[in-house]
N, C-alpha and C positions, 0 to 999 in steps of 0.2 A: 249397692253404694258405689262399687267400683265401676259398674256400667254407667251409673249416673255421672260419675266424675269424667269418664271418657267422653260421654256425650257433651257435657258442659265444656270440656276442653276443646272439642272439635268445633263448637259454636263460638267460643270466645277468641280463638287464635286469629281468625281473619279480622276480627274487630281490632285486635292489638296491632296487626300489621298494616291496616288501612292508612293511618296517618303517615307512616314511614313511606309507603308506596306513593302517596300523593305528593309528599315532599320531593321524592326522587323524580317524579314526573315533572314537577314544577322546575326543578333544577335542570333537567334535560331540555325543557322548552326554552329556558333562559339561555342555556348554552347554544342551542340552535339559533336563537334570535341574534345573539352576539356574533356567532359565526357568519350568519347571513349579512349582518351589517359590515363585518370585516371584509367579506368577499366583495360586497358592493363598493365600499370605499377603496379597497385594495385594487379592485378591477379598474375603477376610474383612475387611480394613481398610476397603475401599471400601463393602462391605455395611453395616458398622457405622456408617460415616459417613452413608450414606443413611438408615439407621434413626434416627440421631440428628439428621437434618437439621432445623435450626431449634431443636432442644432443647439443653439444657445439663445435664450432671450436676453441675456445680460448685455448691458450697454457699457460695461467697463472698458475704458480706453486702453489700448495696448500701444506702446511705443516700439515700433519695429524699424530697424535700420537695414536698408538695402543699398549697398554701395555707398554713395555720398548723399543719400537721401534719408530723411527721418519721416516716417508715416505714423499718424495717430488714428487708429482704427478701432471701432467698438467690436466686442466679442461677437455680437450677433451678425456682423457682416463678414466675419472670417469663416471661410467654408469648412476647414478641417479643424477638429478639436485640438489636435496636437500642435497647431500653430497659434493657439490663443494664449500667447505669453509675450512678455517684453523681450527684446534682444535683437541680435543680428540674424538676418535670414537671407538665403540666396534667392528666394522666391516667395511671394505672398499671393494666395488665391482667395478671392472674395466672391460673394454672390449677393446680388441686390435685386429687389423687386421693382419692376417698371410699373408706373411711371415715377414714383416718388424716390426711387433708388435708396431705399432703406433696407436694413437687414431683417433677419428672421423675427417673427413674432407669432404668438398663438393664433392671432386673427388671420394671419396670412400663411399659416402652415400648409394648407392644401397646395398653394402655389409652389412652395419650397419642396414639398413632397411629390410634386408633379401629379396631383390628383386631377382627373378630368382632362379635357382637350385643350384648355387654355394654357398657353406658354407665356409666362410673364417674367422669367428670371434671366438676368444678364450676369454673366460670369466675367470677372476681371482678374487679370494676373499681372503682377508687377515683378520685374527683375532687371538686373543691370543690362544696359543696352549692348546687344551683341552685334548688330549690323549698323552701318553708318547711315542708312536711310530707312525711314518707315515706309508703309505701303503707299501713302500718297506720293511720296518722293520717288518711289520705285516705278510708278506708272509709266512715265515717259522713258526712263532708262532701261527698264526690264520688261514690265508687263506688256507694253505696247508692241513689243517685238515677238511675243509668243501667244498672242490672241488672234482669233479668226476675225476677218472683217465682217461687217454687217451685223451690228448688235441687235438684240431683241429688246424692245421697249418694256420697261417694268413700271412699277408704281411710283408716282410722284417724281418723275424725271429720271429714275434709275435706268441705266442701260446695262443689259446682261451680255457679256462677251464669253464665247466658248474658247477654251484653250486649244492650241494646236496639239495634235496627237503626240508629237515628239516632245512636248513640254513636260510631260510626266505628271499632269495634275488629274488624270482620270476623268471622272464625270463632274469635276468642280467647274463652277463658272465664276467670272469676275464681275462684281457689281460695282458700277461706277456712277457717281452723281456729281454734277457740277453746280456749285452754288454761286450766285451772282456776287461779285466783289471778291471772290476767293481765287487765288492763282492756282492752287493745288486742288485736285478733285478728291472727293470722298471715295475711297476704294476699299472693298471688302471681298474676301473669297467665300463662296458659299457652296455647300454640297447641293446636288440636284437629284431629282428622281426619288426613288424609294428611300435612299440613305437620308435625304433631307427630311422626309416625312417621319422617319423614325428618331431622328436626332432632336434633343432638347434645344440645342442652340447651334444650328447648322452653318451659321455665318460667323466669320471672325475678321477682326481688323486690329492692326497694331499701329501705335504712334509713340513718338518720343514725348515724355513728360518729365518734369522735375529736372534734376541734374544728371543727365546721361542715363536716364532710366526708361525702359520700354514698358508700355502698358498695352496688353492685348485684351480685347474684350470680345466675347462670344455672345451672340444674341439670336433669338428666334427670327426666322425669315420674315414673319409677319411684320416685324418692326421696320423692315425696309421702307414700308409706306410712310414711316415717320422718321426717316433717316436724318434729316436736318435737326429736328428736335432732339433725337437721341444723341447725336454727335455732340451737340452743345451741352446737353444734360450730363453726359458721361465725363466730358472734359471738366465741367464745373465741379462735379462730384470729386474727381481726382484732385483738383486744386484744393478742395477742403480737407482731403485726407493727407496731403503732403505738407508737412509743417515747414520744410525747408531743408537746406543742405546740412549735412552732418557737421 
């Protein structure tokens, strides 16, 4: 009888444990499934956050005062996160995508993250005017005296001048364009050689806008082929951002 009981117990114990084992296996599978879903969605969210790191898609307008000027600028055009607030600033840095000159968006994030060989971003900086003349006004009084004669022809009527060695501008060149009907030339300083190839925006130009405010914009060298269109577009964009005097 005892032996029979032992045999019966050894045969029935696995049968008693089988439903519990199945339930535990089912629970484990459900947990694994939920974990996989969480990782998938979490990975997408985290990837999106990495892609947007430092950028903002928000179009909230910020009222920023620089000197005697009031600017109204959307968050997604303001380059640095710490500057995306209302108030007084010594300087404001923006970045805009050519040719529509709009700020960051998910659709254009590759350009803002500088993915690939295409360079489409123009960087703008606004600050109080520090010099009495902008680059166009400095051509005759300053630049013409420190550049070498014999310019090299560039795209779309641009002339490239090398600086004299004693001018202290290294390998930079001066890009000058003359537009019919304009008394002052378009003037920009550009890096040359390997430095230009490595830089995101190797050319820069400054001009006076608003109420005694200086605007400097840096742009890819490839946009020199569209310098007339770019100049008008940047000035028009600045006029939409500047609401008026303080």
